[in-house]
N, C-alpha and C positions, 0 to 999 in steps of 0.2 A: 255491433251485432254481424255476424257472418253472411256471405253472400246467399247460402243456404237458407238462411232464417229468414231473410229478406224475400226470396222468392218465394217462399211457401206461406210467408204470414209473419206472424209478431211471436216470440219466444215468450214463453208464460214469465219466465225468471228472469227476462231480461230488465236492467235497471235503466233502459232509454227506450222504453214501450211508447212514451207518449211520442218520440220524434220520430220511431217508426210508423206509429199509427198516422202522423202527418203525411208520410210517403206513402202509405199504404192506396192502391187502387182499386176498382172495380174491374172485373173481367174485361170490359170495353175499353179500359187504361183510362177512367175519367175519375177525378178526385171522390173520396166518399160522399154521399149525401150527408147534411147535417145531422136528421135523426138516427142516420144508421151510425155515424162515429160517436154520437152521443151514446146510444146502447151499447155500441163496443166499449167504450170508456169504464160504463158501469159494470160490464162484465170483467173487464181486467180488474178493476177496484175489487171487485168480491174476491176475482183469484188472488190478488196479492194478500188479502186479509187471510183467506185460507191458507197461503203458501207460508205465511206468517205465524198463525197458529200451529201449523204441524210442524215447524221449526221449534217453536216453544214446548210442544208437548216433548219431542224427541230428546231437545235437552234435559227436560225435567226426567225422563225416564233414564238418560244417563247419569245421572245424579246418582250418589249412594243411597240405598234406600234405608230411611230409619228402620231401626232393630224392631221397633213396635208395630212396624205395618205387617210382620210377618205374623200368620196365626201362631198359635200355642204350639209347641212341640217343632221347631225348626227341623228341614230336613238335615241329613247328616251333610251334605257340601253348602247348606245356607242358601238364600234366596238370590244372592248375587252370583254364587256360584253355580246356582241351578241354571240363572238367566243366561249365564255365557256358554253353559256345555249346550244349552238348546239351540243357540245361536249358530253353533257349530256345524248343526245336523242342515244339510242342504234342504232348501224350501221352508227354512223356518227363520223367519225375520224378528228384528229387535221388537217390535210391539207385541207379537204373539208370545215372544219368548216370556216378555215381562209379565203379561196376563197370566200366561199357563203358569208361571213360577211363583206369582203371589196369591194367584187363588187357589191352586192346586197342590203343587209341590213344596209350600210353606208349611202344610198342614200335616199333624201325626197321622197318615191313613195307614190302618193296620194290616190291607192285605188289598189285593187286586179290586175285590169286590166292594168295598168301602169307597175307592177312590170311582169307580164306576158309577155306585151310586149318589155320590154327591153331583158328579156330572150329569147325572139324570140319563145314563146310557145303559142300565141295566133292563134286560127284558121283563113283559108282564104276562107270565103262561097265564092262559084261563082253563080251567077244567070244569066240566060240569057232567056227571056218568061217564058215558063213552066218548064225549067231545073234549077234545084236548087240542089247544092251538094257540099258537103265539099270539099277542096284540099289540105286539110292536113294543119300543122303549117305554120307561115310564115317565119319561119327562118331569120328572118331580126335582130335579137337582138344578143346579146353576146354568140358567138358559144362554148367558152369555157365553160359557165355558163351552157347552156342548155345541153351539153355533160355531165358535171358532173350531172344534176338534173336527167338526162334520168337513167343512172349508179346507181345512188340512190334510183331513184324509184323501181329499181329491187330488189335492198338489203333491199328496205323498205318492199315490199311485201312477203318477204323471212322471214324476221327475226322478224319484227312488226307484228305477226298474228294477235294480238287482237285490232288492231287499225280499226277506222272506213275507214280510206282510203285505208287499206286492204280488209276490208268486201265490199267496192263499187267496189274495182278490181275484186275480186271474183265473185261478183254477174255478173259484165258485162261480164268477158270473161268464165264463166263456159260453158266447151263443145266447146269452139272457138278452130280454129288451131292456129298453132305455129305463123303464119303470122298475125294474127288477133290479138293474145295477143301482139306481137311486135308493131301492131299498137296502140293497148290499152293504151300499157305502157305510151305513150305520153299523152295522157288524164290524168291518174295517176300522171304523173311528174307534170302536170300543178296545180291540186288538192295539190299536195305537197307541191309544192312553195309556194301557196298561204296559207297553212297552217304553214310553216316555218317562210314566213313573220310575221304572226301573233304571231310566237312563239318567235321570235327572237327581235321585236320589240315592242311589248305589253305584252309578258309573259303567253300567252294563249296557255299551252301545247296541241297538237293534240289529239283529242279524243282516248283514249284507247292507246296512245303511251308508251312506257315503258322507264323510265330513268335509267342512272348510277345512283347508290349512291353518295352522296354528298362526296369531298375528306374533 
């Protein structure tokens, strides 16, 4: 363990955290009380288990996906190629790329409306005589995918500042309240989904988006 880790505490991924714990002192320079040390040991044991599970999941995702995991009608690039393509976009990590590729882009979607409907990001209009307004999104699709896309839309407008989607979002929400920005991010997620679908299945990079260098 380096000096910086020893000064600030115990590194979560350290293989010698047990020895480091024995040297840990309170703010007054005293040895940790027995109960406090036992509590820290239990927390570290749980953390060690979580880190091991994360490593196992990442290893499983890195393996070649069997062909039958993809829905009928694989995309032009295939699930594995779609995953690799999505990972090249800045702000999209491995886990998110795998989820989107397997849940969305391995399906034979006819058009942008069908892909948005599957994710539950289609608008729900209300009309009664002269009264017409939007009731928000339908939420009838895949809840996991929809949540991922909304989270990803927030990251996209933060890190892909040169993209057309971000510019559209900024123009739409300029001067808006926090609540209105939270509502508008759903529209951003819908546009973002369509752009990702075209990119993963046809190779069309979203306008203005930054890519990671090819390995």
